[in-house]
C-alpha positions in Angstrom: 2.5 -5.4 4.6 -0.5 -7.6 4.6 -2.7 -7.9 1.5 -5.8 -7.5 3.7 -5.8 -3.7 3.5 -4.6 -3.3 -0.1 -7.9 -1.9 -1.2 -8.1 0.8 1.4 -4.5 1.7 2.1 -4.3 3.5 -1.2 -6.6 6.3 0.0 -4.8 6.4 3.4 -1.5 6.7 1.7 -2.8 9.5 -0.6 -4.2 11.5 2.3 -1.2 11.1 4.6 1.5 11.5 1.9 1.7 15.3 2.2 4.7 14.3 2.3 16.1 3.9 -18.0 18.3 1.1 -18.2 18.3 -2.0 -16.1 19.9 -2.6 -12.7 19.9 -5.7 -10.4 18.9 -6.0 -6.8 22.4 -5.1 -5.7 21.5 -1.4 -6.5 18.8 -1.5 -3.9 21.3 -1.7 -1.0 21.4 2.1 -1.0 17.7 2.2 -0.2 17.3 2.4 3.6 14.9 -0.4 4.5 14.5 0.2 8.3 15.5 3.0 10.7 14.3 2.1 14.2 15.5 3.2 17.7 16.8 -0.3 18.4 17.3 -1.0 22.1 17.9 -4.4 23.8 15.1 -5.6 26.0 17.1 -5.3 29.3 17.6 -1.6 28.5 13.9 -0.9 28.1 12.1 0.0 31.3 9.0 -1.8 32.4 5.7 0.0 32.4 4.5 3.3 30.9 2.0 4.4 28.2 3.1 5.2 24.7 0.9 7.4 22.6 1.2 6.8 18.9 -0.4 9.2 16.4 -2.4 7.5 13.6 -4.7 8.8 10.8 -8.0 7.8 12.4 -9.8 5.3 14.6 -10.4 2.2 12.5 -14.0 1.5 11.4 -13.4 -2.2 12.1 -11.0 -4.5 13.9 -11.5 -7.2 11.2 -8.7 -6.8 8.6 -10.6 -8.9 6.1 -13.4 -6.4 5.8 -13.5 -3.7 3.1 -13.6 -1.1 5.8 -10.2 -2.2 7.2 -7.4 0.3 7.1 -3.8 0.6 8.1 -4.8 1.2 11.7 -6.8 -2.1 11.6 -3.7 -3.9 10.6 -1.5 -2.2 13.2 -3.9 -3.2 16.0 -4.1 -6.8 14.7 -0.3 -7.0 14.7 -0.3 -6.4 18.5 -3.2 -8.5 19.6 -3.6 -11.5 17.1 -1.4 -14.3 15.9 0.9 -13.7 12.9 2.2 -17.0 11.7 4.7 -15.3 9.5 6.1 -11.8 10.1 8.0 -9.8 7.5 11.6 -8.5 7.8 13.0 -5.2 6.6 13.7 -6.5 3.1 10.1 -7.8 2.7 10.9 -11.5 3.4 8.4 -13.6 5.4 9.8 -15.1 8.6 8.2 -17.8 10.8 7.2 -16.4 14.2 8.2 -18.9 16.9 5.7 -17.5 19.3 3.0 -19.2 17.2 4.8 -21.7 15.0 7.4 -24.4 15.7 7.4 -25.2 12.0 5.5 -24.9 8.7 6.5 -27.2 5.8 5.2 -28.2 2.4 5.1 -31.9 2.8 3.5 -32.7 -0.6 3.5 -30.9 -3.9 0.8 -32.9 -5.7 -1.5 -32.0 -4.2 0.2 -29.2 -2.2 -0.1 -29.9 1.5 1.3 -27.7 4.2 1.8 -29.0 7.7 1.8 -26.4 10.5 3.2 -27.3 13.9 1.9 -24.9 16.5 3.7 -23.7 19.6 2.0 -25.8 22.3 2.0 -22.8 24.6 0.0 -20.7 22.2 -3.5 -20.0 23.6 -6.3 -17.5 23.3 -6.9 -15.0 26.1 -9.7 -17.2 27.5 -7.2 -20.1 27.9 -8.4 -22.2 24.9 -5.5 -23.5 22.8 -5.0 -22.2 19.2 -6.0 -25.1 17.1 -7.1 -26.4 13.7 -10.7 -25.3 14.5 -9.5 -21.7 14.2 -7.7 -22.3 10.9 -10.8 -24.2 9.5 -13.2 -21.4 10.5 -11.1 -18.7 8.9 -10.8 -20.8 5.7 -14.6 -21.3 5.5 -15.2 -17.5 6.2 -12.8 -16.4 3.5 -12.9 -19.0 0.7 -15.8 -17.2 -1.1 -18.3 -20.1 -0.9 -20.6 -18.4 1.6 -21.8 -15.0 0.5 -23.2 -14.2 4.0 -19.6 -13.4 5.0 -18.8 -9.8 4.1 -15.2 -10.4 3.3 -13.3 -8.0 1.0 -11.6 -10.8 -1.0 -10.7 -14.5 -0.7 -6.9 -13.9 -0.5 -6.0 -17.4 -1.7 -8.2 -19.2 0.7 -10.2 -20.3 -2.4 -7.2 -22.5 -3.3 -7.6 -24.6 -0.2 -9.7 -27.8 -0.4 -9.3 -29.0 3.2 -8.2 -27.9 6.7 -8.1 -30.5 9.4 -6.3 -31.5 12.6 -3.0 -33.3 12.0 -1.3 -36.0 14.2 -2.3 -34.2 17.4 -3.9 -31.1 18.7 -0.9 -28.9 17.9 -0.7 -29.9 14.2 -2.8 -28.4 11.4 -2.9 -30.0 7.9 -3.9 -27.7 5.0 -4.5 -29.2 1.5 -4.7 -27.1 -1.6 -6.7 -27.8 -4.8 -4.4 -25.5 -6.7 -0.7 -24.7 -6.0 0.0 -21.6 -4.1 3.6 -20.3 -3.8 2.6 -17.6 -1.4 0.9 -19.9 1.2 2.9 -18.2 4.0 0.6 -15.2 3.6 -2.4 -17.2 4.8 -3.7 -17.2 8.4 -2.0 -14.0 9.2 -3.6 -12.5 11.1 -5.3 -15.5 12.5 -8.7 -14.7 14.1 -10.3 -17.0 16.7 -13.3 -19.1 15.6 -15.4 -16.9 17.8 -14.9 -14.2 15.1 -14.9 -16.3 11.9 -17.3 -19.1 12.9 -20.5 -17.3 12.0 -21.4 -14.5 9.5 -22.9 -12.3 12.3 -19.7 -12.5 14.4 -17.5 -11.9 11.3 -19.6 -9.0 9.9 -20.6 -7.1 13.0 -19.2 -8.6 16.1 -15.6 -7.8 15.2 -16.0 -4.2 14.3 -15.4 -2.5 17.6 -14.3 -5.4 19.9 -12.7 -8.8 19.7 -14.0 -11.6 22.0 -10.6 -13.1 22.6 -7.1 -12.3 21.5 -3.6 -13.9 21.4 -0.8 -11.4 21.4 1.3 -9.4 23.8 -1.5 -6.8 24.0 -5.3 -7.0 24.1 -7.9 -4.4 23.2 -9.2 -2.4 26.2 -11.3 0.2 24.3 -12.1 1.8 21.0 -13.3 5.4 21.5 -14.3 7.0 18.3 -15.4 10.2 20.1 -12.0 10.8 21.7 -10.2 9.3 18.7 -8.3 6.7 20.6 -7.8 2.9 20.6 -6.2 1.7 23.9 -4.3 -1.6 24.1 -3.2 -3.0 27.4 -0.6 -5.6 28.3 -2.1 -9.1 27.8 -2.5 -11.1 31.1 -2.4 -14.5 29.4 0.7 -14.3 27.0 3.3 -17.0 26.8 5.9 -15.0 25.0 8.2 -12.2 26.2 6.2 -9.9 28.4 5.2 -6.6 26.9 7.3 -3.8 28.2 4.5 -1.2 28.1 1.4 -1.1 30.3 -0.6 0.6 27.6 -0.2 1.4 23.9 -2.6 4.2 22.8 -3.2 4.9 19.2 -4.4 8.5 18.9 -6.0 10.1 15.8 -4.0 13.2 14.9 -4.3 14.9 11.5 -1.0 15.0 9.6 -0.8 18.8 9.7 -1.1 18.9 13.5 1.4 16.2 14.4 4.5 18.4 14.8 2.5 20.5 17.3 1.2 17.5 19.1 4.8 16.1 19.5 6.1 19.5 20.7 3.3 19.7 23.3 3.9 16.2 24.5 0.4 15.0 23.5 1.9 12.1 21.5 5.2 10.2 21.7 5.5 8.9 18.1 4.1 10.2 14.9 4.8 9.8 11.2 5.3 13.3 9.7 5.4 14.9 6.3 8.6 16.2 4.8 7.2 19.8 5.3 7.2 19.2 9.1 10.9 18.2 9.3 12.1 21.6 10.1 9.8 22.1 13.0 10.5 18.7 14.6 14.2 18.8 14.0 14.5 22.0 16.1 13.1 20.2 19.1 16.0 18.5 20.9 13.5 16.2 22.7 12.7 14.6 19.4 14.5 12.4 16.8 13.5 11.7 13.3 13.9 8.2 11.7 14.0 8.0 7.9 13.5 5.0 5.6 11.6 4.0 2.5 8.0 3.2 3.3 6.5 -0.1 2.2 4.4 1.8 -0.4 4.9 3.7 -3.6 3.3 6.5 -5.7 2.3 5.9 -9.2 0.8 7.9 -12.1 -2.3 6.0 -13.4 -3.4 6.4 -17.0 -7.0 5.6 -17.6 -7.1 3.3 -20.7 -10.8 2.7 -20.3 -12.0 5.9 -22.1 -10.8 9.0 -23.8 -7.5 9.6 -25.6 -5.5 7.2 -23.4 -7.4 4.2 -24.8 -4.7 4.4 -27.5 -1.5 2.7 -26.2 0.6 5.0 -28.3 -0.8 8.0 -26.4 -0.1 6.3 -23.0 3.4 5.5 -24.0 3.9 9.1 -25.2 2.8 10.3 -21.8 5.2 7.9 -20.1 8.2 9.0 -22.3 7.5 12.7 -21.6 7.8 12.3 -17.9 11.1 12.8 -16.2 10.7 10.3 -13.3 14.2 11.0 -11.9 13.4 14.7 -11.5 10.1 13.8 -9.7 11.9 11.4 -7.4 14.4 14.1 -6.5 11.7 16.6 -5.9 10.0 14.3 -3.3 12.9 12.3 -1.8 15.7 14.9 -1.4 13.8 17.0 1.1 13.2 13.8 3.1 16.9 13.1 3.2 16.6 9.8 1.2 18.3 8.6 -1.9 16.5 10.2 -4.8 16.1 7.4 -7.4 12.9 6.7 -9.4 11.1 3.4 -8.7 11.6 0.9 -11.6 9.2 -1.9 -10.6 5.5 -2.3 -10.0 5.7 -5.4 -7.9 9.0 -5.4 -5.9 10.1 -2.2 -4.2 13.6 -0.7 -4.1 14.2 -1.6 -0.4 12.9 -5.1 -1.0 14.9 -8.3 -1.6 14.9 -9.1 -5.3 14.3 -5.6 -6.6 15.2 -5.0 -10.3 14.5 -1.9 -12.4 12.5 -3.1 -15.4 11.5 0.3 -16.8 13.6 -0.3 -19.9 10.5 -2.2 -21.2 9.0 1.2 -21.9 12.1 3.4 -22.2 13.4 6.5 -20.5 12.5 10.2 -20.9 12.6 11.1 -24.5 10.5 14.1 -25.7 11.1 13.5 -29.4 10.0 9.9 -29.1 6.9 11.0 -27.2 6.0 13.5 -29.9 6.5 10.9 -32.7 4.1 8.5 -30.8 1.5 11.2 -30.6 1.8 12.0 -34.3 1.5 8.3 -35.1 -1.7 8.2 -33.1 -3.2 11.1 -35.2 -2.4 14.0 -32.8 -0.7 16.5 -35.0 1.1 19.7 -33.9 -1.4 22.5 -34.2 -1.2 26.3 -34.1 0.3 28.3 -31.3 -2.1 28.3 -28.3 -3.8 31.7 -28.0 -4.0 31.2 -24.2 -0.2 30.9 -24.0 2.0 33.9 -23.4 5.7 34.5 -23.1 5.9 33.4 -19.4 8.9 31.1 -18.7 8.4 27.4 -18.5 6.8 24.8 -20.8 3.2 25.6 -19.8 1.1 28.5 -18.5 -1.5 27.9 -15.8 -4.9 29.3 -16.6 -6.7 30.9 -13.6 -8.4 28.3 -11.4 -12.2 27.7 -11.4 -14.1 26.2 -8.5 -17.2 24.0 -8.9 -19.4 22.4 -6.3 -21.9 19.6 -6.6 -22.8 16.2 -5.4 -21.3 16.9 -2.0 -17.8 17.6 -3.4 -15.8 20.6 -4.2 -13.4 20.5 -7.2 -10.8 23.1 -8.1 -9.5 23.1 -11.6 -6.5 24.7 -13.2 -5.5 24.3 -16.8 -1.9 24.0 -17.9 -1.6 25.2 -21.5 1.1 24.2 -23.9 2.8 26.7 -26.2 1.5 24.6 -29.2 -1.3 22.2 -28.5 -1.7 18.9 -30.4 -5.1 18.4 -32.2 -6.9 15.6 -34.0 -8.0 15.9 -37.6 -11.1 17.8 -36.5 -9.1 20.4 -34.6 -10.0 19.2 -31.1 -7.1 19.7 -28.7 -5.5 16.8 -26.8 -6.7 17.5 -23.3 -6.3 15.2 -20.3 -8.2 15.5 -17.0 -5.7 15.1 -14.2 -7.3 14.3 -10.8 -5.6 14.9 -7.5 -6.6 14.9 -3.8 -7.3 18.5 -2.7 -5.3 18.6 0.6 -2.1 16.7 -0.4 0.7 19.2 -0.9 3.2 16.6 -2.1 0.9 15.1 -4.7 -0.2 18.6 -5.7 3.4 19.7 -6.4 4.1 16.4 -8.3 1.0 16.8 -10.4 1.9 20.4 -11.3 5.4 19.2 -12.4 3.9 16.4 -14.5 1.5 18.8 -16.2 4.3 21.1 -17.3 6.3 18.1 -18.6 3.2 17.1 -20.7 2.9 20.7 -22.0 6.3 20.2 -23.5 4.8 17.6 -25.9 1.7 19.6 -26.7 -0.7 18.1 -24.2 -3.2 20.4 -22.4 -3.8 19.2 -18.8 -6.8 20.1 -16.6 -5.6 19.7 -13.0 -8.7 18.9 -10.9 -8.3 18.8 -7.1 -11.2 17.1 -5.4 -11.9 16.6 -1.7 -9.9 13.7 -0.2 -13.0 11.8 0.8 -14.5 11.7 -2.7 -11.1 11.2 -4.5 -11.3 7.4 -4.8 -15.0 6.7 -4.7 -16.2 9.5 -7.0 -13.3 9.8 -9.3 -10.9 6.9 -9.4 -13.1 3.9 -8.8 -15.7 5.3 -11.2 -13.1 6.0 -13.9 -13.9 9.7 -14.0 -10.3 10.8 -14.9 -7.6 10.5 -17.5 -4.6 10.8 -15.1 -4.4 10.4 -11.4 -1.8 10.2 -8.6 -2.1 7.9 -5.6 -0.2 5.2 -3.7 -0.3 1.5 -3.3 1.3 -0.7 -0.6 4.2 -3.0 -1.3 3.9 -6.6 -0.2 6.0 -9.6 0.6 3.8 -11.6 -1.8 3.6 -9.6 -5.0 2.6 -12.3 -7.5 -0.7 -12.8 -5.7 -1.3 -9.6 -3.7 -0.7 -7.3 -6.6 -2.7 -9.2 -9.2 -5.9 -7.3 -8.6 -4.0 -4.1 -9.4 -2.9 -5.2 -12.9 -5.4 -8.0 -13.9 -7.1 -7.5 -17.2 -10.6 -6.1 -16.7 -13.4 -8.5 -17.6 -17.1 -8.1 -18.4 -19.3 -8.9 -15.5 -22.6 -10.8 -15.5 -24.5 -7.6 -15.7 -22.5 -6.3 -18.6 -20.4 -3.8 -16.6 -16.6 -4.0 -16.6 -15.1 -5.7 -13.5 -11.8 -3.9 -12.9 -11.0 -5.2 -9.4 -8.4 -2.5 -8.3 -7.0 -2.0 -11.8 -8.2 1.5 -12.1 -6.1 2.1 -15.2 -8.4 -0.5 -16.9 -5.4 -1.7 -18.9 -4.3 -5.3 -18.9 -3.4 -8.3 -21.0 -3.8 -12.0 -21.0 -0.1 -12.4 -20.9 0.2 -10.3 -17.7 -2.5 -12.4 -16.0 -0.9 -15.7 -17.1 2.6 -14.7 -15.9 1.2 -13.5 -12.5 -0.8 -16.7 -12.1 2.2 -18.8 -13.0 4.4 -16.9 -10.5 1.7 -17.3 -7.8 1.6 -21.1 -8.3 5.4 -21.7 -8.7 6.9 -23.3 -5.6 10.5 -22.8 -6.8 11.5 -19.3 -5.5 13.9 -18.7 -8.4 11.4 -19.5 -11.1 8.7 -17.5 -9.3 11.0 -14.5 -9.2 11.7 -14.8 -12.9 8.0 -15.0 -13.8 7.4 -11.9 -11.6 10.1 -10.0 -13.3 8.6 -10.9 -16.7 5.2 -9.8 -15.6 6.5 -6.5 -14.4 8.2 -5.8 -17.8 4.8 -6.4 -19.5 3.0 -4.1 -17.1 5.6 -1.4 -18.0 5.0 -2.0 -21.7 1.2 -1.7 -21.3 1.7 1.8 -19.9 -1.3 1.9 -17.7 0.6 2.6 -14.4 3.9 4.5 -14.1 5.7 4.0 -10.8 7.3 7.3 -9.7 9.0 6.8 -6.3 8.9 4.7 -3.2 7.3 6.9 -0.6 9.4 8.3 2.3 8.6 7.1 5.8 9.5 9.8 8.3 8.8 9.1 12.0 9.4 11.6 14.7 9.5 10.4 18.3 10.8 11.3 21.8 14.5 10.5 22.3 13.7 8.0 25.1 11.3 5.9 22.9 12.7 2.4 22.3 12.2 0.0 19.3 9.9 2.3 17.3 10.8 4.2 14.1 10.5 3.9 10.4 9.8 0.2 10.0 9.4 0.0 6.2 8.4 -3.6 5.5 9.4 -4.8 8.9 6.7 -6.1 11.3 7.0 -4.3 14.6 7.7 -6.5 17.6 5.2 -4.8 19.9 6.4 -6.5 23.1 9.7 -4.8 22.8 8.3 -1.3 22.4 8.7 1.1 25.3 11.0 3.7 26.9 14.7 3.6 27.6 15.8 3.1 31.2 
């Protein structure tokens, strides 16, 4: 999954999810990485229209803008050059449709020489060239603030982009080493999009002047909720099997009905919908681990969780295995907790590093709280003899600022208090309409009640969840998802980098909403991102992950399930996980 939507996919994953010890990567083999209806091209019929359910019509077709979302990236994958695709185990692979070769020809300074496929052209007939590479570098390197780019993505490490020995060669020189250079120039936009700020900022929102993929964009219709792609007329690779590929906005709760009625052919569904779709013999369900994961975030920027001992107590009180079983067993997937922030279980090189903080241990959690000054107080008057570790106080509903919040309080039998008698209370924020995260949040609150922590579960509207609660730091605990990536050392750095004071005195957190970080974590990730030796880079990444565990700002819970229901005659679509779809092979069986 590309870094370009790392900032916005978290919300999309949250809304659509309504769905100890140390082990090496060999244990990840049980994690299904890909489950696709694989059909050889000769067995796929020519023509037809495939309707694919998505969350919404994208607000932009420019994946480098802050408004980009997973739909933006999916469309880009079908209509724009991807120099490197990703396989099912999260490994980058050169795409021969665009690249004959790409090689590091010098290490000091680092120089990468790209040899382009001489047949590769834009839809207007112009050859893909160094001019397109240079324009994208200038748009994204951060030197021109007129470009509204979400981030510089490593383009700031490039000092020069120029033509090589001939028109089909591009020479890129770096001013700082970059191990993840394969992530650059994917997708590659034409210079007509990146050449000027106006074209970049506004011209690429609803249309692209030229494309270079097996499909091109015919229309973006926000009113009807569709984006229609058509077979590209000027495409040098294997001809697309479909005449049209239509992405159709369908809410998650309505997808089973849309499939049954024949309004869509492919749709990712929630575990709760499996019963309905499984009863329809015209449909088949593909199951794999998604290239994303759900974590519990502990806000170390304010309140009781500024104390690392309290954060570690919360982490030790949670039974991550039980939570993984709760989510993954109904999806029919191996139910193991995720033990890594940077490399997912279905990904090459996965290792469980959670031993850096330790497994579930209520006694240790209670001792940590006591050491932090939270002593076991009197029996809670609000608690009764109901079974379970905590009692739910009746919900209250508040409205203001355009958002509706519903709050329930889970009371422990004996609440921990500070020296002044104030109870240890944590505000736990969840998106309102996500059944899966709601159930997980309830389970976590009861686990925390077992160590004397009172939890206020606040469920807010999905639209305000990130902007009004998470990004602003108005929470103690929160559940949401992040994408995995083939380039974790650099892509995940904004999620775990140490917050720094900005020029105006405010705290710059990037996407580290836990507001917890250390100089050592930053240094290890920087070293991994600059290390050109893959083995050394992997070791540095592992060490960084262990330190992220120890800081206890983010607790990975499980790799999310990807459940894709589709018509039985659909070919080469399914649960892709990390794998980049090959859109020209998608279609219907003969």
